[in-house]
N, C-alpha and C positions, 0 to 999 in steps of 0.2 A: 504493500500500500504506500509505504514511504517513497519508494522509487517512482511509483505512478504519480504521486503528488509533485515530486520534483520534476518529472518529465513534462507534466501538464503546465507547471509554472514556467519552465524553460521555454516551452513552445509559445506561451503567451508573450514572454519577453522578446523572443525572436520576431514574432509578428509585430509587436509594438516597435521594434527597431526598424523593421522594413517600412512601417507606416511613417515613422519619424524621418527616415532617410528620403522617402518619397515626398513628404511635405517640404523638406529642405530643398529638394530638387525643384518642386513647384514654385517655391518662393524665389529661388535663384534665377529662374527663367521667366519670371512674371513679365518682363519687358522684352522677351525674345520673340521676334516676329514669327507667327505661325505656331507657337508652342501651345499645346493642349494640356490642361491639367491631368494628372494621373492619380490613380487610386489603387490601393492594395486590395486584392481579393483574398479572402480567407474562407476556409472550410473547417467545420468542426470535425475532429477525428472520431472515428467509430468508437462508440462506447464499449466498455468491457463488462461482460456479464459477471455478476457475483451473486452470492446468496442473498445479499440485501438489495439486489436490483442491478441496473446498468450504471456503471461508473464512467463519467466523462474522462477522456484522455487528453484533452487540450485542443489545440488548433493547428492547422497547417496553412501555410501561405500558398495559395493556388496560383498567384501570378500578379502582375501589375498591368493595368489596362488604362487606356485613355478615356477621359470623360468626353465622349464623342458621339454625335448623332449624325448618321449618314444622310438622313432626310433633310435635316436643317442645313447641312453642308451643301447639298444639292440645290436647295432653295436659294441659299446665299449666292452661289455661283451663277444661278440664272439671273438673279437681280443685279449682280455685279456686272455680268456681261451686257445686260440691257442698259445699265447706267453708263458703261464705257461707250457703248454705241451712241446713246443719246448725247453724251458730252461731246464726242467727236463731231456728230451731226450739227449740234448747236454751234460749235466753234466755226465750222465752215459756213453755215447759214448766216452767222453774224458778219463774217467777212463779205459775203455776197450782198447782204442787205445794206451794210454800210457803204458798199461800193455803188450799188444801183440807186439806192434811195437817198443818197447824200443831198441835202438841200442846196448845196453849192456846186458840187462836182459830180452829181448824179445825172441820170438821163432826163429827168423831168425839167430842169432849168433849160437845157439845150433845146428840148422839144417845144417847150413853151415859147421860147424866143423865136423859133422857126414858125410856129403857128401864128404868133403875133405879127410876124413879118408878112406871112401869107395873107392875113386879114387886111393888113395895110395895103398890100399890093392889089387885093381884090377891090378895094375902095378907090384906088388910083392906079389902074393898070398902065397908064401912060407915063407914070412917074419913074424916071431913071433912078433916083435915090432909093425908091421903094424896091425896085428890081435888084439893085446892088445889096440892099439889106437882106432880101430873100436869099441871094447867093451866099452872102457871108454867113448868115445864120445856118444855112444848110451845110456849108463847109464846117462850121463850128460843131453842128450836130454829128456830122460824119467823123470828125476828129475825136469827139467825145465817145462815140461808139467804138472807134478803133482803140482808144485808150482803155475803155472798159473791157474790150475783148482781150487785150494784152494782159490786163490785170487778172482776168478770169483764167487765162492760160497760165499765168504765174501761180495762181492758187492751185490749179490742177497739177502743175509740176511739183508744187510743194506737197500736195497729197500723195503723189507718186513716191516722193522721197520718204514721206512718213510711212507709207505702206512697205517700202523696202526695208526701212529700219525695223518695223514691226515684225516682218518676216524673219529678219536676222535674229530678233529676240526670241521668236517662236522656235526657231531651230536650236538656239542655245538651251532654252527650257526643255525642249523635247529630248535633247541629248542627256541633260542632267537627270531627267525623270527616268530614262532608260537605264542609266548607270545606277540610280537608286533602286530600281526594280531588281537588278542583280544583287546588290548589297542586301536588300531586304529579304530576298529569297534565301540567300546563304545564312543570314542571321537567324531566320526562323528555323532553318534546318539545324543549325548549331545549337539553338536554344530549345530544341525539342518541341517546336510548335508555339513557343512564347513569342508574342509580337515585339519587334524592336520599336518601341513607341516613338523615340526621338527621330529615327529614320522615317517613320510614317509621317510625322509632323513636317519634316523637311520636304517630303514628296508632295504632301497636300499643299504646302506653301508654294511650291513651284507650279502646281496645277492652278492654284488661284492666280498667280502672276501670269501664267499662260492664258488663262481665261479672260484677263483684261485685254489681251492683245487679239484674241480670237476665241469665239464661243466654242466650248469643248463639252464633250460628254465622256464619261469614264465607265469602265467595266472592271470590277475587282475580280481577280483570279484566285482560285483556291490555294495556289502556292505562294500568295502574297504579292505577286506582280499586279500592276494596274495598266490596262490598255486604255489609250486615249484616242478619241476620235474628234474630227473637226468637220466643218462644212455640213454636208448632207450625209455624214456617217463615214467619211474617208478616214482611214487609219493614219494616225500621226506617230503613235508609240505602240508597238506590239511587243510585249515581254521586254527583252533587253535591246530591242532594235528600234531606232528612231528614224523616221522618214524625213529627209531634208526637203524643204520647200524653196521655191524661187519665184521671183516676179517676172512675168513674161508679157509680151505684147498681146493684146486681145485679138484673136483671129477675126472677130466680127467688127471691131472698131479699132483701127491702128492708133487712135488717139487715147485709148484706154488700156489698162493693164489687167491681167488676171494673175491669180496665184496658182502655181502648178507644182507637181512633184519634180524634184531635181533629176531623178533617174529616168523617167519616161515622158516628162512634159505634160502629163495628164492634169487638166485643171481640176480644182476642188471647189 
């Protein structure tokens, strides 16, 4: 009986030590980007039968797991992707709106001057100054449209550069996720099925960063790997393999660009 009491007490102390260490780990990483709090899982040991009944034998530490909700994570990623899209859209639309609707340098002042000149000419068609005014205001409107066209082209070129930079970031994230897939699989195998929580956090953080650049969906595999898909379900990361993307000229409109696989050029 004395040895059983000692064993049960020792098991409780060990469990408390695990819990304390895990709490210290949580506190130390409170400001670590992507870190998820962890908790110790414990199971009661099987009781030992005796003449007086079943006597408890203490507790076993079953493992350490993340306080994590896959459903909430998926919802956050969906909202995050939508927010990134709307922010980018708003930024471009503001530039276009400021360009076209500017009260001084937009289209309206130039067109209004031209229409006013035309009205003046209609009242005095024989007037040479009125004719000159129409010609000058028409040229002014043409120059304004050309300037706006050039500015819109500059905006489009800037977007192409942003897309290229985003694709480069996507390729970097994909490579890092594929590498972590391999590390996680090996860690799970070495830990006899126990999850490497910190590595899982790192991978989730990379997926979140990737999702800001391009909307993604994920599939968790039984061996611990995570497959990542983009676009209409095209694979970006499969197990430990990352697919590289590139920016290509659109076959339908040479003035636009598409995103395609680097290996076969297939657009996504």
